TIDRENTI-775466 format. One record per residue (C-alpha): chain; residue in three letters; z, x, y. Coordinates in pm, whole numbers, plus 50000, padded with zeros to 5 digits. Layout:
residues N
<rec A,ala,<Z,X,Y>>
...
***
This chain:
residues 611
<rec A,met,<03806,42016,41418>>
<rec A,pro,<03746,42073,41046>>
<rec A,thr,<04062,42112,40844>>
<rec A,ser,<03911,42410,40667>>
<rec A,ala,<03858,42593,40995>>
<rec A,arg,<04221,42546,41096>>
<rec A,ala,<04342,42654,40755>>
<rec A,arg,<04135,42971,40775>>
<rec A,leu,<04277,43051,41116>>
<rec A,leu,<04634,43005,41002>>
<rec A,ser,<04566,43244,40716>>
<rec A,leu,<04484,43519,40966>>
<rec A,ala,<04838,43538,41103>>
<rec A,arg,<05068,43818,40995>>
<rec A,gly,<05295,43756,40703>>
<rec A,gly,<05660,43681,40751>>
<rec A,ala,<05899,43392,40744>>
<rec A,val,<05798,43129,40992>>
<rec A,leu,<06047,42867,41093>>
<rec A,thr,<05922,42511,41078>>
<rec A,ile,<06054,42361,41398>>
<rec A,ala,<06128,41994,41390>>
<rec A,val,<05892,41855,41649>>
<rec A,ala,<05818,41499,41555>>
<rec A,ala,<06044,41335,41813>>
<rec A,leu,<06094,41357,42186>>
<rec A,asn,<06409,41483,42350>>
<rec A,ala,<06592,41173,42237>>
<rec A,tyr,<06867,41172,42490>>
<rec A,gly,<07191,41089,42317>>
<rec A,ala,<07395,41096,42634>>
<rec A,ala,<07193,40821,42794>>
<rec A,asn,<07294,40583,42517>>
<rec A,gly,<07637,40729,42461>>
<rec A,gln,<07536,40875,42126>>
<rec A,glu,<07704,41190,42001>>
<rec A,arg,<07401,41373,41876>>
<rec A,pro,<07188,41657,42009>>
<rec A,glu,<06856,41586,42168>>
<rec A,ser,<06538,41657,41980>>
<rec A,ile,<06222,41794,42135>>
<rec A,leu,<05877,41660,42197>>
<rec A,pro,<05598,41730,41956>>
<rec A,pro,<05562,42107,41971>>
<rec A,gly,<05525,42297,42140>>
<rec A,phe,<05276,43276,43362>>
<rec A,gly,<05586,43265,43625>>
<rec A,glu,<05472,43176,43954>>
<rec A,pro,<05295,42859,43861>>
<rec A,ala,<04934,42934,43832>>
<rec A,ala,<04680,42763,44046>>
<rec A,gln,<04552,42424,43951>>
<rec A,pro,<04242,42325,43757>>
<rec A,thr,<03961,42192,43967>>
<rec A,ala,<03698,41938,43879>>
<rec A,arg,<03459,42224,43814>>
<rec A,ala,<03587,42491,43578>>
<rec A,thr,<03589,42841,43721>>
<rec A,thr,<03627,43183,43572>>
<rec A,ser,<03907,43364,43745>>
<rec A,ala,<04237,43338,43562>>
<rec A,pro,<04552,43305,43767>>
<rec A,arg,<04773,43598,43675>>
<rec A,pro,<05116,43498,43555>>
<rec A,ala,<05354,43618,43822>>
<rec A,ala,<05708,43572,43941>>
<rec A,thr,<05841,43216,43958>>
<rec A,gly,<05908,43059,44291>>
<rec A,ala,<05611,42922,44479>>
<rec A,ala,<05414,42606,44425>>
<rec A,pro,<05054,42637,44312>>
<rec A,ala,<04772,42608,44558>>
<rec A,pro,<04615,42263,44515>>
<rec A,ala,<04256,42374,44549>>
<rec A,ala,<04263,42700,44357>>
<rec A,thr,<04104,42776,44025>>
<rec A,gly,<04228,42666,43688>>
<rec A,phe,<04429,42852,43432>>
<rec A,val,<04145,43003,43232>>
<rec A,gln,<04068,43331,43063>>
<rec A,pro,<03920,43595,43295>>
<rec A,leu,<03559,43602,43184>>
<rec A,pro,<03252,43637,43406>>
<rec A,thr,<03099,43327,43560>>
<rec A,asp,<02738,43328,43449>>
<rec A,thr,<02661,43176,43113>>
<rec A,pro,<02395,43365,42917>>
<rec A,thr,<02083,43182,42813>>
<rec A,pro,<02040,43121,42440>>
<rec A,thr,<01884,43407,42249>>
<rec A,ala,<01666,43417,41943>>
<rec A,ser,<01948,43576,41747>>
<rec A,ala,<02155,43262,41772>>
<rec A,thr,<02095,42995,41512>>
<rec A,pro,<01896,42714,41678>>
<rec A,thr,<02023,42360,41656>>
<rec A,ala,<01807,42087,41514>>
<rec A,thr,<01646,41847,41756>>
<rec A,pro,<01819,41512,41726>>
<rec A,thr,<01600,41234,41599>>
<rec A,val,<01852,40960,41668>>
<rec A,asp,<01941,40822,42009>>
<rec A,pro,<02266,40994,42120>>
<rec A,asp,<02430,40663,42208>>
<rec A,val,<02354,40532,41859>>
<rec A,leu,<02483,40852,41701>>
<rec A,ala,<02804,40826,41904>>
<rec A,gln,<02873,40487,41746>>
<rec A,tyr,<02885,40653,41405>>
<rec A,glu,<03097,40945,41524>>
<rec A,met,<03348,40723,41703>>
<rec A,pro,<03319,40348,41636>>
<rec A,glu,<03401,40121,41924>>
<rec A,phe,<03719,39991,41763>>
<rec A,ala,<03855,40345,41724>>
<rec A,arg,<03800,40454,42083>>
<rec A,arg,<04099,40494,42308>>
<rec A,ser,<04114,40362,42660>>
<rec A,leu,<04153,40588,42962>>
<rec A,asp,<04375,40323,43118>>
<rec A,arg,<04677,40433,42911>>
<rec A,ile,<04705,40788,42783>>
<rec A,gly,<04983,40985,42615>>
<rec A,pro,<05119,41086,42274>>
<rec A,ala,<05468,40929,42291>>
<rec A,gly,<05621,40593,42373>>
<rec A,pro,<05969,40465,42459>>
<rec A,arg,<06061,40455,42088>>
<rec A,glu,<06021,40833,42082>>
<rec A,gly,<06233,40873,42395>>
<rec A,ala,<05954,40894,42652>>
<rec A,leu,<05941,40689,42968>>
<rec A,gly,<05765,40354,42970>>
<rec A,pro,<05396,40308,43051>>
<rec A,glu,<05472,40172,43399>>
<rec A,ala,<05656,40483,43517>>
<rec A,phe,<05396,40526,43794>>
<rec A,arg,<05350,40155,43862>>
<rec A,gly,<05213,40100,44212>>
<rec A,ala,<05192,40472,44285>>
<rec A,asp,<04890,40619,44461>>
<rec A,gly,<04696,40837,44217>>
<rec A,gly,<04616,41106,44471>>
<rec A,phe,<04983,41129,44567>>
<rec A,val,<05090,41160,44202>>
<rec A,glu,<04828,41428,44138>>
<rec A,gly,<04945,41618,44445>>
<rec A,leu,<05307,41606,44328>>
<rec A,met,<05220,41747,43987>>
<rec A,arg,<05025,42030,44145>>
<rec A,arg,<05315,42122,44373>>
<rec A,val,<05580,42155,44104>>
<rec A,ala,<05675,42520,44063>>
<rec A,ala,<05776,42564,43701>>
<rec A,pro,<05987,42654,43513>>
<rec A,leu,<06269,42463,43679>>
<rec A,pro,<06626,42590,43709>>
<rec A,ser,<06766,42281,43535>>
<rec A,arg,<06734,42247,43158>>
<rec A,trp,<06800,41874,43171>>
<rec A,leu,<06551,41806,43447>>
<rec A,ser,<06293,42007,43251>>
<rec A,ile,<06357,41787,42949>>
<rec A,leu,<06324,41473,43158>>
<rec A,leu,<06001,41599,43318>>
<rec A,arg,<05854,41664,42973>>
<rec A,arg,<05951,41314,42859>>
<rec A,thr,<05768,41181,43163>>
<rec A,leu,<05450,41382,43120>>
<rec A,val,<05402,41309,42749>>
<rec A,ala,<05460,40935,42783>>
<rec A,gln,<05189,40677,42716>>
<rec A,leu,<05135,40625,43086>>
<rec A,asp,<04918,40375,43266>>
<rec A,thr,<04670,40572,43474>>
<rec A,pro,<04751,40536,43845>>
<rec A,glu,<04492,40393,44079>>
<rec A,lys,<04228,40629,44219>>
<rec A,leu,<04257,40865,43922>>
<rec A,asn,<04026,40920,43627>>
<rec A,gly,<04232,40893,43309>>
<rec A,ala,<04101,41217,43161>>
<rec A,asp,<04172,41406,43483>>
<rec A,phe,<04520,41252,43491>>
<rec A,ala,<04580,41384,43139>>
<rec A,ala,<04452,41726,43248>>
<rec A,glu,<04697,41741,43539>>
<rec A,arg,<04986,41643,43313>>
<rec A,ala,<04893,41898,43046>>
<rec A,trp,<04845,42164,43313>>
<rec A,leu,<05199,42112,43442>>
<rec A,leu,<05336,42117,43086>>
<rec A,leu,<05166,42454,43032>>
<rec A,arg,<05330,42592,43344>>
<rec A,met,<05664,42467,43211>>
<rec A,gly,<05610,42654,42884>>
<rec A,glu,<05554,42332,42685>>
<rec A,ala,<05237,42449,42510>>
<rec A,val,<05241,42207,42218>>
<rec A,ala,<05333,41909,42432>>
<rec A,ala,<05041,41999,42659>>
<rec A,arg,<04804,42007,42363>>
<rec A,ala,<04932,41667,42249>>
<rec A,val,<04849,41519,42590>>
<rec A,val,<04500,41672,42581>>
<rec A,gln,<04443,41531,42233>>
<rec A,ser,<04530,41181,42358>>
<rec A,val,<04184,41162,42516>>
<rec A,asp,<03870,41110,42306>>
<rec A,asn,<03632,41404,42322>>
<rec A,ala,<03355,41181,42457>>
<rec A,asp,<03565,41112,42767>>
<rec A,tyr,<03644,41474,42857>>
<rec A,thr,<03581,41585,43213>>
<rec A,pro,<03519,41946,43324>>
<rec A,lys,<03883,41967,43432>>
<rec A,leu,<04007,41850,43094>>
<rec A,tyr,<03778,42094,42911>>
<rec A,gln,<03933,42372,43115>>
<rec A,val,<04291,42266,43042>>
<rec A,ala,<04206,42200,42676>>
<rec A,met,<04097,42560,42634>>
<rec A,asn,<04419,42688,42785>>
<rec A,ala,<04633,42453,42575>>
<rec A,ala,<04461,42577,42259>>
<rec A,leu,<04516,42938,42362>>
<rec A,ala,<04879,42878,42462>>
<rec A,thr,<04950,42741,42114>>
<rec A,gly,<04775,43038,41950>>
<rec A,asp,<04518,42807,41793>>
<rec A,pro,<04159,42890,41899>>
<rec A,ala,<04035,42675,41610>>
<rec A,glu,<04135,42382,41829>>
<rec A,leu,<03829,42467,42041>>
<rec A,cys,<03578,42422,41761>>
<rec A,gly,<03528,42050,41807>>
<rec A,ile,<03453,42083,42177>>
<rec A,ala,<03301,42431,42220>>
<rec A,asp,<02941,42315,42259>>
<rec A,ala,<03026,42029,42492>>
<rec A,gly,<03267,42249,42688>>
<rec A,leu,<02995,42504,42752>>
<rec A,ala,<02749,42235,42856>>
<rec A,ala,<03000,42070,43091>>
<rec A,thr,<03152,42376,43256>>
<rec A,arg,<02903,42663,43206>>
<rec A,glu,<03207,42881,43155>>
<rec A,arg,<03159,43195,42950>>
<rec A,gly,<03477,43150,42750>>
<rec A,trp,<03307,42873,42558>>
<rec A,thr,<03030,43115,42458>>
<rec A,leu,<03282,43333,42276>>
<rec A,ala,<03452,43021,42140>>
<rec A,gln,<03122,42928,41974>>
<rec A,ala,<03113,43268,41804>>
<rec A,met,<03472,43245,41684>>
<rec A,cys,<03421,42893,41556>>
<rec A,ala,<03112,43002,41363>>
<rec A,gly,<03326,43264,41192>>
<rec A,leu,<03601,43016,41114>>
<rec A,ala,<03341,42782,40967>>
<rec A,ala,<03237,43057,40723>>
<rec A,glu,<02912,43134,40904>>
<rec A,pro,<02959,43510,40955>>
<rec A,ala,<02593,43588,41022>>
<rec A,arg,<02573,43335,41305>>
<rec A,ala,<02910,43448,41444>>
<rec A,lys,<02799,43812,41457>>
<rec A,ala,<02469,43718,41615>>
<rec A,leu,<02647,43524,41887>>
<rec A,leu,<02886,43812,41951>>
<rec A,thr,<02598,44058,41967>>
<rec A,ala,<02422,43840,42221>>
<rec A,ala,<02743,43802,42421>>
<rec A,arg,<02796,44178,42429>>
<rec A,arg,<02435,44244,42529>>
<rec A,arg,<02456,44002,42818>>
<rec A,asn,<02800,44124,42926>>
<rec A,val,<02968,43791,42868>>
<rec A,ala,<03294,43980,42811>>
<rec A,ser,<03411,44333,42753>>
<rec A,gly,<03717,44536,42671>>
<rec A,ile,<04014,44373,42504>>
<rec A,asp,<03885,44020,42574>>
<rec A,leu,<03579,44084,42359>>
<rec A,gln,<03774,44283,42099>>
<rec A,leu,<04017,43998,42041>>
<rec A,ala,<03729,43756,41986>>
<rec A,gln,<03577,44008,41744>>
<rec A,lys,<03908,44026,41559>>
<rec A,val,<03908,43650,41504>>
<rec A,val,<03551,43665,41372>>
<rec A,gly,<03611,43980,41167>>
<rec A,ala,<03919,43842,40992>>
<rec A,ala,<03747,43517,40898>>
<rec A,pro,<03584,43477,40553>>
<rec A,gly,<03286,43712,40531>>
<rec A,gly,<03366,43869,40865>>
<rec A,gly,<03337,44210,40710>>
<rec A,gln,<03509,44407,40984>>
<rec A,ala,<03857,44499,41093>>
<rec A,val,<03921,44540,41464>>
<rec A,thr,<04210,44748,41595>>
<rec A,ile,<04352,44625,41924>>
<rec A,glu,<04474,44885,42170>>
<rec A,trp,<04667,44757,42471>>
<rec A,ala,<04654,45085,42663>>
<rec A,gly,<04518,45024,43009>>
<rec A,val,<04567,44645,42992>>
<rec A,gly,<04756,44548,43304>>
<rec A,asp,<04823,44179,43259>>
<rec A,leu,<04860,43906,43002>>
<rec A,thr,<04621,43614,43032>>
<rec A,ala,<04592,43295,42831>>
<rec A,trp,<04289,43436,42648>>
<rec A,arg,<04471,43752,42543>>
<rec A,phe,<04789,43568,42453>>
<rec A,gly,<04616,43303,42244>>
<rec A,leu,<04390,43528,42039>>
<rec A,ala,<04662,43788,41985>>
<rec A,ala,<04905,43520,41868>>
<rec A,ala,<04641,43369,41639>>
<rec A,thr,<04562,43697,41464>>
<rec A,gly,<04912,43842,41446>>
<rec A,val,<04857,44113,41706>>
<rec A,thr,<05183,44230,41861>>
<rec A,ile,<05189,44184,42238>>
<rec A,pro,<05371,44468,42419>>
<rec A,asp,<05697,44373,42582>>
<rec A,glu,<05590,44524,42911>>
<rec A,leu,<05313,44266,42940>>
<rec A,phe,<05568,43988,42898>>
<rec A,asp,<05791,44156,43154>>
<rec A,ala,<05507,44156,43405>>
<rec A,thr,<05437,43787,43367>>
<rec A,gly,<05630,43463,43399>>
<rec A,arg,<05886,43313,43163>>
<rec A,gln,<05642,43050,43037>>
<rec A,ala,<05470,43308,42818>>
<rec A,arg,<05788,43368,42620>>
<rec A,tyr,<05831,42996,42563>>
<rec A,trp,<05474,42980,42429>>
<rec A,tyr,<05558,43274,42206>>
<rec A,ala,<05862,43093,42065>>
<rec A,leu,<05640,42803,41950>>
<rec A,ala,<05339,43001,41825>>
<rec A,pro,<05316,42949,41446>>
<rec A,gly,<05142,43280,41379>>
<rec A,ile,<05429,43492,41510>>
<rec A,pro,<05676,43619,41247>>
<rec A,leu,<06025,43478,41269>>
<rec A,ala,<06188,43811,41348>>
<rec A,asp,<05962,43858,41650>>
<rec A,arg,<06030,43510,41789>>
<rec A,ile,<06410,43515,41799>>
<rec A,gly,<06452,43639,42156>>
<rec A,ala,<06180,43407,42283>>
<rec A,ala,<06340,43114,42100>>
<rec A,asp,<06673,43179,42272>>
<rec A,ala,<06501,43176,42609>>
<rec A,ala,<06308,42859,42522>>
<rec A,ala,<06628,42680,42418>>
<rec A,gly,<06796,42772,42744>>
<rec A,gln,<06505,42615,42929>>
<rec A,gly,<06491,42299,42716>>
<rec A,val,<06165,42381,42538>>
<rec A,leu,<06365,42399,42215>>
<rec A,ser,<06651,42162,42138>>
<rec A,ala,<06993,42260,42012>>
<rec A,ala,<06898,42137,41665>>
<rec A,ala,<06578,42342,41663>>
<rec A,leu,<06763,42658,41765>>
<rec A,val,<07021,42606,41488>>
<rec A,asp,<06736,42558,41242>>
<rec A,leu,<06583,42887,41354>>
<rec A,tyr,<06904,43081,41293>>
<rec A,ser,<06946,42902,40961>>
<rec A,ala,<06606,43042,40864>>
<rec A,val,<06721,43386,40981>>
<rec A,asp,<07030,43352,40762>>
<rec A,ala,<06817,43267,40458>>
<rec A,ala,<06554,43536,40516>>
<rec A,asn,<06550,43902,40424>>
<rec A,asp,<06488,44202,40648>>
<rec A,met,<06597,44032,40967>>
<rec A,pro,<06721,44237,41266>>
<rec A,ala,<07089,44320,41236>>
<rec A,ala,<07181,44146,41560>>
<rec A,ala,<07006,43824,41459>>
<rec A,ser,<07167,43828,41115>>
<rec A,gly,<07507,43877,41277>>
<rec A,thr,<07446,43580,41503>>
<rec A,ala,<07345,43369,41203>>
<rec A,asn,<07664,43467,41020>>
<rec A,asp,<07881,43380,41320>>
<rec A,leu,<07701,43049,41358>>
<rec A,arg,<07770,42961,40995>>
<rec A,thr,<08140,43038,41045>>
<rec A,ala,<08144,42829,41364>>
<rec A,tyr,<08030,42529,41161>>
<rec A,val,<08210,42573,40828>>
<rec A,gly,<08483,42829,40888>>
<rec A,asn,<08802,42807,40685>>
<rec A,asp,<09010,42679,40975>>
<rec A,val,<08987,42586,41340>>
<rec A,asp,<09095,42931,41457>>
<rec A,ala,<08819,43100,41258>>
<rec A,arg,<08557,42860,41389>>
<rec A,leu,<08672,42905,41749>>
<rec A,ala,<08676,43284,41707>>
<rec A,ala,<08318,43271,41579>>
<rec A,met,<08213,43074,41885>>
<rec A,arg,<08382,43325,42112>>
<rec A,gln,<08183,43595,41938>>
<rec A,leu,<07860,43402,41988>>
<rec A,trp,<07937,43349,42355>>
<rec A,gly,<08023,43715,42408>>
<rec A,val,<08372,43646,42537>>
<rec A,ala,<08569,43761,42234>>
<rec A,asp,<08684,44078,42413>>
<rec A,lys,<08767,43888,42736>>
<rec A,ala,<08528,44116,42924>>
<rec A,gly,<08193,43958,42846>>
<rec A,gly,<08169,43737,43155>>
<rec A,glu,<07978,43411,43140>>
<rec A,pro,<07778,43364,42818>>
<rec A,pro,<07400,43316,42820>>
<rec A,tyr,<07325,42947,42854>>
<rec A,ala,<07119,42954,42534>>
<rec A,arg,<07433,43043,42339>>
<rec A,leu,<07601,42730,42469>>
<rec A,val,<07300,42536,42343>>
<rec A,leu,<07333,42706,42005>>
<rec A,thr,<07697,42605,41956>>
<rec A,ala,<07672,42245,42083>>
<rec A,arg,<07722,42069,41750>>
<rec A,ala,<07977,42323,41630>>
<rec A,ala,<08182,42262,41945>>
<rec A,ala,<08166,41886,41887>>
<rec A,arg,<08317,41936,41539>>
<rec A,leu,<08633,42102,41669>>
<rec A,pro,<08949,41888,41695>>
<rec A,val,<09090,41848,42045>>
<rec A,arg,<09358,42101,42130>>
<rec A,thr,<09552,42177,42444>>
<rec A,gly,<09580,42526,42584>>
<rec A,ile,<09238,42653,42475>>
<rec A,glu,<09114,42893,42741>>
<rec A,glu,<08751,42837,42647>>
<rec A,ala,<08769,42459,42691>>
<rec A,pro,<08514,42473,42979>>
<rec A,leu,<08268,42650,42748>>
<rec A,leu,<08327,42397,42472>>
<rec A,val,<08263,42107,42710>>
<rec A,ala,<07957,42274,42865>>
<rec A,ser,<07823,42352,42519>>
<rec A,met,<07850,41991,42403>>
<rec A,leu,<07680,41866,42718>>
<rec A,thr,<07376,42090,42662>>
<rec A,ala,<07294,41855,42375>>
<rec A,gly,<07400,41535,42550>>
<rec A,ile,<07718,41493,42346>>
<rec A,asp,<07894,41326,42634>>
<rec A,arg,<08153,41119,42449>>
<rec A,gly,<08240,41420,42234>>
<rec A,ala,<08307,41615,42552>>
<rec A,ala,<08506,41327,42703>>
<rec A,arg,<08755,41349,42412>>
<rec A,trp,<08887,41665,42578>>
<rec A,arg,<08986,41488,42902>>
<rec A,gly,<09355,41477,42811>>
<rec A,ala,<09359,41836,42686>>
<rec A,val,<09238,42005,43005>>
<rec A,asp,<09400,42048,43344>>
<rec A,glu,<09295,41836,43638>>
<rec A,gly,<09093,42049,43878>>
<rec A,ser,<08950,42274,43607>>
<rec A,asp,<08583,42323,43526>>
<rec A,ala,<08616,42127,43201>>
<rec A,trp,<08783,41836,43381>>
<rec A,ala,<08512,41829,43650>>
<rec A,met,<08224,41831,43400>>
<rec A,ile,<08387,41548,43205>>
<rec A,ala,<08436,41352,43528>>
<rec A,leu,<08062,41376,43589>>
<rec A,ala,<07932,41330,43234>>
<rec A,asp,<08161,41066,43083>>
<rec A,pro,<07952,40750,43027>>
<rec A,asp,<08264,40536,43004>>
<rec A,ala,<08435,40658,43319>>
<rec A,gly,<08597,40365,43495>>
<rec A,gly,<08674,40346,43862>>
<rec A,arg,<08626,40619,44116>>
<rec A,leu,<08787,40952,44179>>
<rec A,ser,<09000,40990,44488>>
<rec A,tyr,<08952,41238,44768>>
<rec A,arg,<09266,41414,44646>>
<rec A,gln,<09117,41460,44299>>
<rec A,leu,<08796,41593,44445>>
<rec A,ser,<08990,41838,44659>>
<rec A,ser,<09189,41957,44357>>
<rec A,tyr,<08880,42103,44191>>
<rec A,ala,<08870,42481,44203>>
<rec A,gly,<08621,42606,43949>>
<rec A,arg,<08588,42961,43831>>
<rec A,gly,<08334,43180,44007>>
<rec A,asp,<08194,43058,44337>>
<rec A,ala,<08457,42790,44391>>
<rec A,ala,<08324,42676,44729>>
<rec A,leu,<07970,42616,44603>>
<rec A,lys,<08091,42449,44284>>
<rec A,gln,<08312,42210,44482>>
<rec A,arg,<08017,42112,44699>>
<rec A,leu,<07800,42053,44391>>
<rec A,phe,<08082,41856,44229>>
<rec A,phe,<08101,41636,44537>>
<rec A,ala,<07721,41591,44541>>
<rec A,gly,<07721,41484,44176>>
<rec A,leu,<08009,41240,44214>>
<rec A,ala,<07861,41087,44529>>
<rec A,gly,<07517,41052,44374>>
<rec A,leu,<07667,40883,44068>>
<rec A,gly,<07869,40642,44282>>
<rec A,arg,<08199,40781,44156>>
<rec A,leu,<08352,40822,44500>>
<rec A,ala,<08446,40551,44750>>
<rec A,pro,<08214,40529,45055>>
<rec A,asp,<08491,40639,45291>>
<rec A,asp,<08570,40939,45071>>
<rec A,ile,<08200,41031,45055>>
<rec A,glu,<08179,41042,45434>>
<rec A,arg,<08504,41234,45465>>
<rec A,ala,<08414,41490,45196>>
<rec A,ala,<08060,41537,45327>>
<rec A,glu,<08201,41638,45664>>
<rec A,ala,<08479,41854,45519>>
<rec A,leu,<08245,42040,45282>>
<rec A,asp,<07949,42048,45523>>
<rec A,val,<07711,41876,45280>>
<rec A,arg,<07459,41694,45497>>
<rec A,ile,<07374,41411,45265>>
<rec A,gly,<07245,41199,45551>>
<rec A,ala,<06977,41446,45662>>
<rec A,gln,<06621,41312,45655>>
<rec A,asn,<06291,41486,45594>>
<rec A,ala,<05959,41409,45425>>
<rec A,trp,<06102,41482,45079>>
<rec A,thr,<06413,41266,45118>>
<rec A,arg,<06206,40977,45251>>
<rec A,ala,<05961,41009,44961>>
<rec A,ile,<06224,41014,44688>>
<rec A,asp,<06423,40732,44851>>
<rec A,arg,<06107,40521,44872>>
<rec A,ala,<06013,40594,44510>>
<rec A,ala,<06365,40500,44399>>
<rec A,ala,<06359,40177,44602>>
<rec A,glu,<06025,40080,44443>>
<rec A,gly,<06146,40163,44091>>
<rec A,gln,<05884,40434,44033>>
<rec A,gln,<06053,40645,43767>>
<rec A,gly,<05763,40887,43735>>
<rec A,asn,<05751,40967,44107>>
<rec A,val,<06128,41007,44120>>
<rec A,val,<06117,41262,43838>>
<rec A,leu,<05830,41456,43997>>
<rec A,leu,<06001,41456,44337>>
<rec A,ala,<06327,41568,44175>>
<rec A,ala,<06137,41861,44023>>
<rec A,ile,<05988,41946,44362>>
<rec A,gly,<06340,41941,44505>>
<rec A,met,<06436,42221,44266>>
<rec A,gln,<06177,42480,44372>>
<rec A,thr,<06410,42770,44306>>
<rec A,pro,<06451,43007,44008>>
<rec A,ala,<06827,42951,43969>>
<rec A,trp,<07085,42679,44015>>
<rec A,arg,<07252,42869,44299>>
<rec A,gly,<06946,42798,44511>>
<rec A,val,<06969,42418,44477>>
<rec A,pro,<07124,42271,44794>>
<rec A,pro,<07411,42030,44720>>
<rec A,ala,<07256,41768,44950>>
<rec A,met,<06938,41783,44745>>
<rec A,leu,<07135,41744,44421>>
<rec A,tyr,<07297,41435,44573>>
<rec A,arg,<06954,41280,44642>>
<rec A,ile,<06820,41370,44298>>
<rec A,val,<07118,41229,44109>>
<rec A,gly,<07126,40915,44319>>
<rec A,ala,<06753,40849,44283>>
<rec A,leu,<06758,40898,43906>>
<rec A,arg,<07051,40661,43877>>
<rec A,ala,<06872,40403,44093>>
<rec A,val,<06569,40390,43859>>
<rec A,gly,<06771,40354,43539>>
<rec A,leu,<06800,40722,43442>>
<rec A,glu,<07176,40750,43487>>
<rec A,gly,<07227,40938,43161>>
<rec A,glu,<06995,41215,43273>>
<rec A,ala,<07155,41211,43620>>
<rec A,arg,<07498,41269,43467>>
<rec A,met,<07375,41559,43256>>
<rec A,ile,<07203,41726,43550>>
<rec A,ala,<07515,41693,43767>>
<rec A,ala,<07736,41844,43494>>
<rec A,glu,<07482,42120,43424>>
<rec A,ala,<07511,42232,43786>>
<rec A,leu,<07879,42319,43735>>
<rec A,ala,<07814,42489,43403>>
<rec A,arg,<07545,42720,43538>>
<rec A,val,<07665,42819,43887>>
***
């Protein structure tokens, strides 16, 4: 895509401070290596997972709905809702010149052989960036892997498992047998979109050369471009996408790209032809007209009215985000959480409008603790921010650089909403926000909020920082239990007596069962104590079904990728309370068996923090 086209598109967005989110690295997992630093995020980047893209692009867009069920394997892809028939070219459209050079010869000039990328290994990130290795799916059946990805209902209840799943999907992976590499990339990007990881999805799509695109990848590429609020991303593939899929969305993409390329006459002619042939109507056509009209020489301003619009699709989201059109809250409320995570990463959205979405994205793992702190730092430096956001930024500054420990701790209590002792449990995103500030506090005994301090540090993988508090908290408390699970240097095993002493706040019975599942999965209980506790707590860790056999087999064969996907399938529930302790035991144990013990520890500790 021409740089000038992208620059013109970015100039269309509404004015306002826009936070530059650090997105160059993956979720580098400090806990896995015992490093006291927050994780970073993958290159940036509705709720019942939409249906999956098929080999032939279709035209019905899955409506974002409530999270909970897995997508239907054979349903249509996540595309904008435009009619199916593609109009024939009209005289009003500028004709293309007849090529006089053999296409294969021309392709050599456009992409020399030495610059072409293989479909055998695809992905934007390697182990140095924190992603899994290329052999994560070594020996796995491609059809089985594809089926697993299609069945994952995202977003997941676990922030840490979401982070690990992203690190898996963006890795430079060897393509499994029986899969086309481009289709494998499409499936990975499609799952990332359902997770809310719009920019990571686009990075996976861009790992494939345009000449190797399949109809499925064209379909996912369009949705990735729309989810990132960047329709200019379509300009390099609009003609080929239309030829490969015959999908009407590419017809309007051609018109928008003509406008972005400073060809207003051709853009208007294409829009006129599209309107005449009923390619699109209503707000879908108006949003495309707004992109064309705001481009150089567009010569028209289009007012978008959302009245009567019942749902938010990728097409509407992407073009509204690109042109600075405010999307009504009720449309977000009627769709899944993924849309808000896309909104948090969209560069054309003013900072003040992205704050709430950024909090939600951080709680899910789409944004790291460092990125969320950066956002509130930008709020602190900006003018005309909402009063609540400015107050949060002020409290965050005090939490980091307050005059004394008491002032810093008081600021954190204010951020968590527990300053008046009546706020209940704080939003998980606020624990993410204070992770590094909590790690800076000196260890003290008698601090009532010690469980929140420990949980906050663990959101960013600061496991050794949390372990410093072991001697300052009471045995049997929430803080003690999370440290027992997360400490990378824990020696020996806990006794049955110590396990029985745990009585966490809230649903104590469920938390004790989850605590047992985590300890048993991590190998931190003696075999006899595991059997005794499983019977006493009624956690049927020995039960067998198709899922347990699959994850055990993947763990035994060292297939990290399959273990991660199966772990995600095991968490097909919107909240942690719906995760069975026996399933947590299998997930933690399988991750540990394939060398992902750091992530296993964080997931086990997260269970106690969020139930």
